ZAMARGU-4260 file (C-alpha; in steps of 0.2 Angstrom, whole numbers, plus 5000, padded with zeros to 4 digits):
<rodrens>
0) 5000/5000/5001 | 5008/5016/4995 | 4997/5029/5005 | 5008/5039/5014 | 5010/5048/5030
5) 5020/5061/5027 | 5036/5055/5021 | 5033/5038/5028 | 5024/5025/5020 | 5009/5016/5028
10) 5016/5000/5022 | 5031/5002/5035 | 5020/5005/5051 | 5009/4991/5047 | 5017/4976/5057
15) 5005/4965/5051 | 4996/4963/5034 | 4979/4970/5031 | 4977/4960/5016 | 4982/4943/5025
20) 4970/4947/5039 | 4956/4952/5027 | 4959/4936/5015 | 4958/4926/5031 | 4942/4935/5038
25) 4933/4931/5021 | 4939/4913/5020 | 4930/4909/5037 | 4916/4921/5031 | 4915/4910/5014
30) 4914/4894/5023 | 4899/4900/5033 | 4890/4908/5019 | 4890/4893/5007 | 4882/4884/5022
35) 4868/4897/5026 | 4865/4900/5005 | 4857/4881/5005 | 4848/4883/5021 | 4842/4900/5014
40) 4837/4891/4998 | 4827/4877/5007 | 4817/4890/5017 | 4814/4899/5002 | 4807/4884/4992
45) 4798/4878/5007 | 4789/4895/5009 | 4785/4895/4990 | 4778/4878/4990 | 4767/4879/5008
50) 4762/4897/5004 | 4757/4908/5020 | 4760/4925/5022 | 4755/4940/5033 | 4740/4952/5034
55) 4737/4961/5019 | 4740/4979/5019 | 4726/4992/5016 | 4736/5006/5008 | 4744/5004/4991
60) 4762/5003/4987 | 4774/5010/4973 | 4788/5001/4968 | 4799/5016/4961 | 4794/5031/4970
65) 4810/5041/4965 | 4811/5037/4946 | 4814/5053/4937 | 4818/5062/4954 | 4833/5071/4962
70) 4834/5074/4980 | 4843/5091/4982 | 4855/5101/4974 | 4864/5117/4981 | 4882/5125/4987
75) 4892/5120/5001 | 4908/5124/5006 | 4920/5109/5005 | 4936/5107/5016 | 4950/5101/5005
80) 4964/5093/5015 | 4977/5093/5003 | 4979/5113/5004 | 4969/5116/5019 | 4955/5127/5011
85) 4938/5129/5009 | 4931/5129/4993 | 4914/5132/4986 | 4907/5116/4978 | 4889/5113/4969
90) 4883/5097/4977 | 4869/5086/4968 | 4860/5073/4979 | 4851/5061/4966 | 4840/5047/4969
95) 4853/5035/4974 | 4857/5046/4989 | 4874/5046/4985 | 4883/5064/4986 | 4891/5071/4970
100) 4901/5086/4973 | 4905/5097/4956 | 4918/5111/4954 | 4902/5122/4949 | 4883/5120/4944
105) 4890/5124/4925 | 4900/5108/4927 | 4886/5098/4933 | 4874/5104/4919 | 4886/5100/4907
110) 4885/5082/4913 | 4904/5081/4919 | 4910/5067/4931 | 4909/5074/4949 | 4925/5078/4957
115) 4919/5067/4973 | 4906/5055/4975 | 4902/5052/4994 | 4892/5033/4998 | 4885/5039/5016
120) 4884/5020/5022 | 4891/5018/5039 | 4893/5039/5042 | 4885/5048/5054 | 4880/5067/5050
125) 4886/5080/5064 | 4880/5096/5065 | 4894/5104/5078 | 4911/5104/5079 | 4909/5100/5098
130) 4901/5083/5092 | 4916/5079/5081 | 4929/5083/5092 | 4921/5072/5106 | 4922/5058/5093
135) 4939/5061/5088 | 4946/5063/5105 | 4941/5046/5110 | 4950/5039/5092 | 4968/5037/5100
140) 4971/5026/5115 | 4980/5033/5130 | 4978/5051/5124 | 4967/5062/5135 | 4963/5078/5126
145) 4961/5095/5137 | 4945/5102/5140 | 4941/5114/5125 | 4954/5108/5114 | 4955/5115/5096
150) 4951/5105/5083 | 4964/5104/5068 | 4954/5113/5056 | 4945/5129/5058 | 4928/5132/5051
155) 4924/5146/5038 | 4908/5149/5048 | 4898/5146/5062 | 4888/5132/5054 | 4898/5117/5051
160) 4892/5101/5044 | 4903/5085/5046 | 4901/5066/5039 | 4911/5056/5052 | 4915/5038/5049
165) 4924/5026/5062 | 4937/5019/5049 | 4934/5028/5033 | 4938/5047/5027 | 4928/5060/5036
170) 4921/5075/5026 | 4920/5093/5031 | 4907/5106/5025 | 4899/5122/5031 | 4886/5134/5026
175) 4882/5153/5030 | 4864/5152/5037 | 4856/5144/5051 | 4842/5140/5038 | 4854/5132/5026
180) 4861/5122/5041 | 4845/5114/5045 | 4841/5109/5028 | 4858/5102/5023 | 4858/5093/5040
185) 4842/5085/5036 | 4848/5079/5019 | 4863/5072/5025 | 4854/5063/5038 | 4843/5055/5025
190) 4857/5051/5014 | 4865/5041/5029 | 4847/5034/5034 | 4844/5028/5016 | 4861/5023/5012
195) 4862/5012/5028 | 4846/5003/5021 | 4848/5000/5004 | 4861/4987/5003 | 4851/4971/5008
200) 4834/4969/4997 | 4820/4959/5006 | 4815/4954/4988 | 4831/4943/4988 | 4824/4929/4997
205) 4841/4918/4996 | 4855/4930/4996 | 4850/4942/5010 | 4845/4929/5023 | 4860/4919/5019
210) 4871/4935/5020 | 4863/4942/5036 | 4864/4924/5046 | 4882/4922/5040 | 4887/4939/5048
215) 4878/4935/5064 | 4886/4917/5066 | 4902/4923/5062 | 4902/4939/5075 | 4895/4925/5088
220) 4911/4915/5084 | 4922/4929/5089 | 4910/4933/5104 | 4899/4946/5098 | 4881/4943/5102
225) 4873/4958/5103 | 4866/4971/5090 | 4878/4979/5077 | 4875/4997/5072 | 4888/4995/5057
230) 4877/4982/5048 | 4874/4996/5034 | 4876/4997/5017 | 4881/4984/5002 | 4886/4969/5008
235) 4905/4971/5003 | 4905/4987/5015 | 4897/4977/5027 | 4910/4964/5027 | 4923/4978/5027
240) 4916/4983/5044 | 4917/4966/5049 | 4935/4964/5044 | 4938/4982/5053 | 4929/4978/5069
245) 4944/4966/5074 | 4956/4973/5064 | 4955/4993/5068 | 4958/4990/5088 | 4974/4980/5084
250) 4980/4993/5072 | 4978/5006/5083 | 4986/5000/5098 | 5001/4995/5087 | 5002/5011/5078
255) 4995/5024/5090 | 5010/5025/5103 | 5022/5027/5088 | 5013/5043/5081 | 5024/5058/5084
260) 5020/5077/5084 | 5005/5088/5092 | 4989/5081/5097 | 4981/5088/5081 | 4994/5081/5070
265) 4994/5064/5078 | 4974/5064/5075 | 4976/5068/5057 | 4989/5055/5053 | 4979/5041/5061
270) 4964/5045/5051 | 4974/5044/5035 | 4981/5027/5041 | 4963/5022/5045 | 4956/5027/5029
275) 4969/5019/5019 | 4969/5002/5028 | 4950/5004/5026 | 4951/5006/5006 | 4962/4991/5005
280) 4950/4981/5015 | 4934/4988/5006 | 4944/4983/4988 | 4946/4965/4995 | 4929/4962/5002
285) 4922/4968/4986 | 4931/4956/4974 | 4932/4941/4986 | 4911/4943/4989 | 4907/4945/4970
290) 4917/4928/4967 | 4908/4920/4982 | 4891/4925/4977 | 4896/4919/4959 | 4899/4903/4965
295) 4885/4900/4976 | 4873/4906/4961 | 4881/4892/4950 | 4875/4878/4962 | 4858/4886/4964
300) 4850/4876/4950 | 4854/4858/4955 | 4849/4863/4973 | 4834/4870/4969 | 4829/4854/4959
305) 4834/4842/4973 | 4824/4853/4985 | 4809/4850/4975 | 4810/4834/4973 | 4815/4828/4992
310) 4806/4843/5001 | 4793/4830/5011 | 4808/4819/5017 | 4819/4835/5021 | 4804/4843/5031
315) 4801/4825/5040 | 4820/4823/5044 | 4821/4841/5050 | 4805/4838/5063 | 4814/4823/5069
320) 4831/4832/5074 | 4821/4845/5079 | 4812/4835/5092 | 4829/4828/5099 | 4836/4846/5101
325) 4821/4853/5109 | 4822/4841/5122 | 4840/4845/5126 | 4838/4864/5125 | 4819/4869/5130
330) 4821/4864/5148 | 4836/4876/5150 | 4829/4890/5138 | 4812/4889/5148 | 4821/4892/5165
335) 4832/4906/5158 | 4816/4913/5151 | 4806/4913/5168 | 4822/4921/5178 | 4830/4934/5167
340) 4818/4938/5152 | 4801/4938/5157 | 4801/4952/5170 | 4809/4965/5156 | 4798/4961/5142
345) 4785/4974/5146 | 4798/4986/5151 | 4808/4985/5134 | 4791/4985/5126 | 4785/5001/5132
350) 4802/5009/5129 | 4801/5004/5111 | 4781/5008/5110 | 4781/5028/5117 | 4794/5036/5104
355) 4789/5025/5088 | 4771/5028/5089 | 4774/5047/5093 | 4783/5045/5077 | 4770/5036/5067
360) 4758/5049/5074 | 4768/5064/5068 | 4767/5055/5051 | 4750/5056/5050 | 4748/5074/5056
365) 4761/5079/5043 | 4750/5070/5030 | 4735/5079/5036 | 4742/5095/5036 | 4747/5094/5019
370) 4729/5088/5014 | 4722/5103/5023 | 4732/5114/5011 | 4725/5106/4997 | 4708/5108/5002
375) 4711/5127/5006 | 4716/5130/4988 | 4700/5121/4983 | 4691/5132/4993 | 4699/5148/4989
380) 4698/5145/4970 | 4715/5140/4967 | 4711/5132/4949 | 4718/5116/4942 | 4735/5124/4941
385) 4736/5126/4960 | 4729/5109/4962 | 4744/5102/4952 | 4756/5110/4960 | 4749/5105/4977
390) 4750/5087/4970 | 4767/5087/4964 | 4772/5093/4980 | 4763/5080/4989 | 4768/5065/4980
395) 4786/5067/4985 | 4782/5071/5003 | 4789/5055/5011 | 4806/5058/5003 | 4806/5077/5008
400) 4819/5076/5024 | 4815/5094/5031 | 4796/5091/5031 | 4799/5073/5038 | 4812/5079/5051
405) 4798/5082/5064 | 4793/5064/5063 | 4810/5057/5063 | 4815/5066/5078 | 4801/5059/5089
410) 4810/5042/5086 | 4827/5047/5090 | 4820/5049/5109 | 4820/5030/5109 | 4832/5025/5124
415) 4836/5008/5131 | 4846/5014/5145 | 4847/5001/5159 | 4844/4987/5147 | 4860/4989/5136
420) 4872/4981/5148 | 4859/4966/5152 | 4855/4962/5134 | 4871/4969/5126 | 4862/4983/5116
425) 4878/4994/5110 | 4866/5007/5102 | 4847/5011/5101 | 4852/5017/5082 | 4848/5000/5073
430) 4830/5001/5080 | 4829/5021/5077 | 4835/5019/5059 | 4823/5004/5056 | 4808/5013/5062
435) 4813/5030/5053 | 4813/5019/5037 | 4796/5012/5040 | 4789/5027/5044 | 4794/5034/5028
440) 4787/5020/5017 | 4769/5021/5027 | 4770/5041/5022 | 4773/5036/5004 | 4760/5023/5004
445) 4747/5034/5011 | 4751/5048/4998 | 4751/5035/4984 | 4734/5029/4990 | 4728/5047/4991
450) 4735/5051/4973 | 4725/5034/4966 | 4709/5037/4974 | 4708/5056/4969 | 4712/5053/4952
455) 4699/5040/4951 | 4686/5050/4959 | 4690/5064/4948 | 4688/5054/4931 | 4673/5047/4938
460) 4663/5064/4945 | 4672/5077/4937 | 4680/5093/4945 | 4664/5099/4953 | 4663/5097/4972
465) 4681/5097/4973 | 4683/5100/4992 | 4670/5084/4995 | 4681/5074/4984 | 4696/5077/4993
470) 4688/5076/5011 | 4682/5058/5005 | 4698/5052/4999 | 4707/5060/5014 | 4696/5051/5026
475) 4697/5035/5017 | 4716/5036/5017 | 4718/5042/5035 | 4708/5025/5041 | 4718/5013/5031
480) 4734/5022/5038 | 4728/5019/5055 | 4725/5001/5053 | 4742/5000/5043 | 4752/5009/5055
485) 4746/4999/5069 | 4750/4982/5058 | 4768/4989/5054 | 4771/4994/5073 | 4767/4978/5080
490) 4777/4969/5068 | 4793/4981/5072 | 4789/4978/5090 | 4790/4959/5089 | 4806/4959/5079
495) 4814/4972/5090 | 4811/4960/5105 | 4819/4946/5097 | 4833/4956/5092 | 4837/4961/5110
500) 4831/4944/5118 | 4837/4930/5106 | 4855/4935/5107 | 4855/4936/5125 | 4849/4919/5127
505) 4860/4912/5113 | 4875/4918/5124 | 4868/4911/5140 | 4863/4893/5133 | 4878/4892/5121
510) 4891/4886/5133 | 4881/4872/5139 | 4871/4865/5125 | 4883/4870/5109 | 4896/4854/5114
515) 4880/4842/5114 | 4875/4847/5095 | 4887/4838/5086 | 4880/4822/5091 | 4864/4826/5083
520) 4872/4827/5065 | 4872/4808/5065 | 4852/4809/5063 | 4852/4818/5047 | 4856/4808/5029
525) 4870/4815/5021 | 4860/4818/5005 | 4850/4832/5016 | 4866/4838/5028 | 4868/4854/5017
530) 4850/4860/5020 | 4848/4854/5040 | 4862/4860/5051 | 4860/4856/5069 | 4866/4875/5074
535) 4851/4884/5065 | 4839/4871/5072 | 4846/4874/5090 | 4844/4894/5087 | 4825/4889/5081
540) 4821/4880/5097 | 4828/4895/5106 | 4817/4908/5096 | 4801/4896/5098 | 4803/4897/5117
545) 4803/4915/5117 | 4791/4919/5103 | 4775/4916/5113 | 4780/4927/5128 | 4783/4942/5114
550) 4768/4939/5105 | 4757/4939/5120 | 4764/4955/5126 | 4761/4964/5109 | 4745/4958/5109
555) 4741/4962/5126 | 4746/4981/5121 | 4735/4981/5106 | 4718/4974/5116 | 4721/4988/5128
560) 4722/5000/5114 | 4739/5008/5120 | 4747/5019/5108 | 4733/5017/5095 | 4737/5000/5093
565) 4723/4988/5084 | 4719/4970/5087 | 4723/4960/5072 | 4705/4956/5068 | 4697/4973/5070
570) 4697/4977/5052 | 4694/4963/5037 | 4710/4961/5026 | 4697/4962/5012 | 4688/4977/5016
575) 4692/4985/5000 | 4696/4972/4987 | 4695/4984/4971 | 4707/4997/4979 | 4723/4985/4975
580) 4718/4984/4958 | 4723/5004/4956 | 4740/4998/4962 | 4743/4991/4945 | 4740/5008/4937
585) 4755/5019/4934 | 4758/5035/4945 | 4748/5051/4941 | 4759/5066/4933 | 4749/5080/4941
590) 4759/5093/4932 | 4753/5086/4914 | 4736/5082/4920 | 4733/5100/4926 | 4744/5109/4914
595) 4753/5116/4930 | 4772/5123/4928 | 4781/5122/4943 | 4788/5139/4949 | 4807/5143/4951
600) 4812/5138/4970 | 4798/5127/4972 | 4800/5109/4980 | 4798/5102/4963 | 4810/5113/4956
605) 4820/5104/4940 | 4837/5101/4938 | 4845/5098/4923 | 4859/5085/4924 | 4867/5072/4912
610) 4856/5078/4899 | 4838/5074/4909 | 4826/5082/4916 | 4825/5078/4934 | 4811/5085/4946
615) 4818/5090/4964 | 4812/5085/4980 | 4819/5098/4990 | 4819/5117/4985 | 4834/5127/4982
620) 4840/5139/4998 | 4838/5157/4994 | 4843/5170/5005 | 4832/5185/5009 | 4837/5200/4997
625) 4850/5191/4987 | 4854/5174/4980 | 4868/5163/4984 | 4884/5161/4974 | 4880/5145/4966
630) 4894/5145/4954 | 4908/5154/4961 | 4922/5140/4967 | 4933/5150/4981 | 4944/5145/4994
635) 4948/5151/5012 | 4961/5146/5024 | 4956/5132/5035 | 4970/5128/5046 | 4975/5136/5063
640) 4993/5140/5055 | 4985/5149/5041 | 4974/5160/5052 | 4988/5166/5062 | 4996/5174/5047
645) 4981/5181/5038 | 4962/5184/5042 | 4950/5171/5038 | 4941/5175/5020 | 4938/5167/5003
650) 4950/5169/4989 | 4945/5166/4972 | 4952/5150/4963 | 4965/5156/4948 | 4961/5141/4940
655) 4942/5142/4938 | 4938/5148/4921 | 4921/5156/4925 | 4926/5165/4941 | 4928/5183/4933
660) 4909/5184/4924 | 4904/5175/4940 | 4911/5189/4952 | 4906/5201/4939 | 4888/5195/4941
665) 4887/5195/4960 | 4896/5210/4963 | 4886/5222/4951 | 4868/5221/4960 | 4877/5221/4978
670) 4890/5235/4980 | 4897/5250/4968 | 4915/5249/4965 | 4926/5256/4953 | 4936/5240/4945
675) 4948/5244/4932 | 4956/5228/4922 | 4975/5229/4919 | 4982/5220/4903 | 4988/5207/4913
680) 4971/5204/4920 | 4973/5209/4937 | 4962/5220/4944 | 4964/5236/4955 | 4953/5241/4966
685) 4951/5256/4977 | 4938/5261/4992 | 4923/5266/4983 | 4921/5280/4994 | 4936/5288/4985
690) 4930/5286/4968 | 4918/5297/4958 | 4902/5288/4951 | 4904/5272/4961 | 4899/5261/4946
695) 4908/5244/4941 | 4918/5246/4927 | 4921/5229/4917 | 4934/5231/4902 | 4928/5220/4886
700) 4943/5212/4884 | 4944/5202/4901 | 4953/5186/4901 | 4944/5170/4907 | 4954/5170/4923
705) 4952/5175/4940 | 4957/5193/4945 | 4963/5195/4963 | 4955/5209/4972 | 4963/5221/4985
710) 4951/5231/4994 | 4959/5247/5001 | 4951/5255/5017 | 4955/5270/5026 | 4972/5271/5015
715) 4978/5255/5022 | 4977/5238/5012 | 4970/5223/5020 | 4980/5207/5025 | 4967/5196/5015
720) 4961/5196/4998 | 4941/5195/4999 | 4929/5190/4987 | 4910/5198/4989 | 4904/5180/4991
725) 4914/5174/5005 | 4905/5168/5021 | 4911/5182/5030 | 4907/5197/5016 | 4889/5190/5014
730) 4887/5187/5033 | 4894/5206/5036 | 4879/5212/5021 | 4867/5203/5032 | 4873/5212/5047
735) 4874/5227/5037 | 4856/5228/5034 | 4852/5227/5053 | 4865/5241/5056 | 4857/5253/5044
740) 4841/5251/5054 | 4849/5255/5069 | 4859/5271/5060 | 4839/5275/5055 | 4834/5275/5072
745) 4848/5285/5080 | 4846/5298/5066 | 4828/5299/5071 | 4832/5300/5089 | 4845/5315/5084
750) 4832/5324/5075 | 4819/5322/5089 | 4833/5329/5101 | 4835/5344/5089 | 4817/5348/5088
755) 4815/5347/5106 | 4828/5359/5108 | 4822/5371/5096 | 4805/5370/5103 | 4813/5374/5120
760) 4822/5391/5111 | 4805/5396/5105 | 4797/5395/5122 | 4809/5405/5130 | 4809/5418/5116
765) 4789/5420/5118 | 4792/5420/5138 | 4804/5435/5136 | 4793/5444/5123 | 4778/5444/5136
770) 4786/5451/5151 | 4785/5469/5154 | 4798/5479/5144 | 4811/5488/5157 | 4811/5507/5154
775) 4828/5515/5155 | 4828/5534/5152 | 4812/5531/5142 | 4820/5519/5130 | 4816/5500/5131
780) 4830/5488/5133 | 4839/5483/5118 | 4836/5466/5110 | 4847/5451/5116 | 4863/5449/5107
785) 4867/5433/5097 | 4873/5418/5108 | 4866/5427/5124 | 4855/5415/5135 | 4840/5420/5144
790) 4837/5409/5162 | 4821/5400/5163 | 4810/5397/5178 | 4820/5379/5182 | 4836/5387/5185
795) 4843/5382/5167 | 4848/5395/5154 | 4840/5389/5137 | 4850/5393/5121 | 4843/5405/5108
800) 4838/5400/5092 | 4853/5407/5084 | 4869/5401/5084 | 4887/5397/5072 | 4878/5379/5069
805) 4860/5375/5069 | 4864/5356/5069 | 4877/5356/5083 | 4872/5356/5102 | 4882/5369/5111
810) 4888/5369/5128 | 4876/5377/5140 | 4878/5383/5158 | 4869/5378/5173 | 4864/5392/5184
815) 4862/5381/5200 | 4866/5390/5216 | 4871/5407/5205 | 4886/5398/5198 | 4888/5394/5181
820) 4893/5377/5177 | 4897/5370/5160 | 4885/5356/5154 | 4892/5343/5142 | 4881/5341/5125
825) 4882/5322/5128 | 4874/5323/5145 | 4859/5335/5137 | 4857/5322/5124 | 4854/5309/5138
830) 4842/5319/5148 | 4831/5324/5133 | 4830/5305/5128
</rodrens>
């Protein structure tokens, strides 16, 4: 491996070969997988022959809801570790939920390959640097970070977004506003949620159970019986996580003490090593898993033929062996169940039911609010175009991460504290993620059913009484949602209880039962030995011993109507048999049906990428007053060392071909600066207050390259070269608008002070005129000379309305006790205020 740690090759710090360790782990896993593949094939064929199934859902289900859609696109600032700078990237999230980063929106629109593509499986989306530093500071053994320890990167804004992985490369982003931060964080969380769940399809009735059982048995052989939060992503990614679960701690213990330098440098170097090893492991697991699956699939046809021929004999043989194993295991299992499991079932179930049911209830509320908006539009005479826009937005409601965020947050309150040590539940994230996926599926099912019912009603009855039609469809769908929600939650509770309890029981029973299992192999015919494994039958017996108690606990909760759970028989499964015929029809294109066009910036705004039109689920983010710089590719120093030498700011990228035009377009409507361009293509900028006219001057012969702009303020050059689209500049513009409001208020206060002052002077003049004129030698007293002051009743002398400067407060005297005291104008301003 040639990845380097500075000038020191990683291959020299690895005292054991990751390639050899991966090869050995895959060999062990491959042996288990081949056995479990035959067992999974037997179960699949038996289920196909015997039939059976669960309760039929009331809501319709669409197979590919995101066809022709993209999730989100916009701009983020990405931290580049090679030069420790922040650069503006255009980000596109297609319906695969991979994150594609482009140099600019122009590159995306031209269909160019992204500079970076991120598969979010196994990642965590962090919204603060504090969360990230807590994880980083625990990454190396024997190192205690100081409180308030600074990160090795400096975020360009106060709104960071970080994708953290326990083994792979970390990705750092930031945005400039809180609104952007919340929306992007929800999008990243949805990318992680979908990528974690997308690897193992339930439609693969052989490969998926064979793989999951093989992973579980492989971990149990290593002593790991509890839930595993890295069971996420595609099978090669899961296998890489499986290898790294053992390899990573050993690698850290060997290399960690040998890392030199400051704490931040050691953390950075350790992450480089971990990422390089993970990439090598992932490359090996990908190739070896593909070869393993190919070999098993080649044997599927002969195995399938043998199963269908001898199915009855195989089932009889299995039942015979099962009875023998049950006689050995069941007494021990029932004893363990009574003493250590049954007392905790109700508390575990309650801990699962409360947050999960709140989440499903929030899904119903969000769906209901959207339908209310549609009804309001019809009442207010919005017309067909508006109805088409509303229905287009509604069709993607389940995949709108911002609107669904309130639902997901309810489930994130799930807490199994107190049960984790007893039942070896390392993290409740496994159950939280599963519940969130089910919530999204139920929301989409409800939306799709409403669409089909409404479309059917409109075609049959026309567009008259639209509000009543919408209301009837809404009521039907909500009733069906309540029933399906109850069914899905009960199934989820049963599966979660089994995932928590079964590993604990296997761990307790294996030491006494496992040594006895090999003798039961003699009871199985050799021809059937590939389909009947005593280890699997042992687990089935343990499963059967606890299933009855779990079913009774969930049924009792349903009978009591706790958390709005329904009994299984409360609604007939064939209550609306004709509804499922609608599920075979294609989805409704509401925009085409009603001729509505989507406005710019709407939830369904279109993006043009790779030569195709894709409707976007989440709308673009626009700041009030101006648009974000979606096309400029800029840089900002991101390291502590850089910050010490220059002020943090975004710099233009001299390699970007579109920067001049973009900067010109962005600056023109915002500020007025004289920008003459020299022959070399470099700009010479001076302070706008020193220029006449205050307009931008761009010469026609500007070269397509970045011009570095230096702004001079108070005749002193600034340290950094700032662009008008940097996070700091735009934030200053936002603050500047607030400052202008404050300045206006101050000016109004000052004007009020002046008006009061003038009024006081006029009042004093009137009082002087009303006094009896003093006669002296038959002549009236002369008028007051300019700047003279007449004393009022309060003892203060009021200035006359004449003065050298009408807009300036002059010092006045205080005639207290006959002594004149000079009073500062600021004091008068405070008194008048």
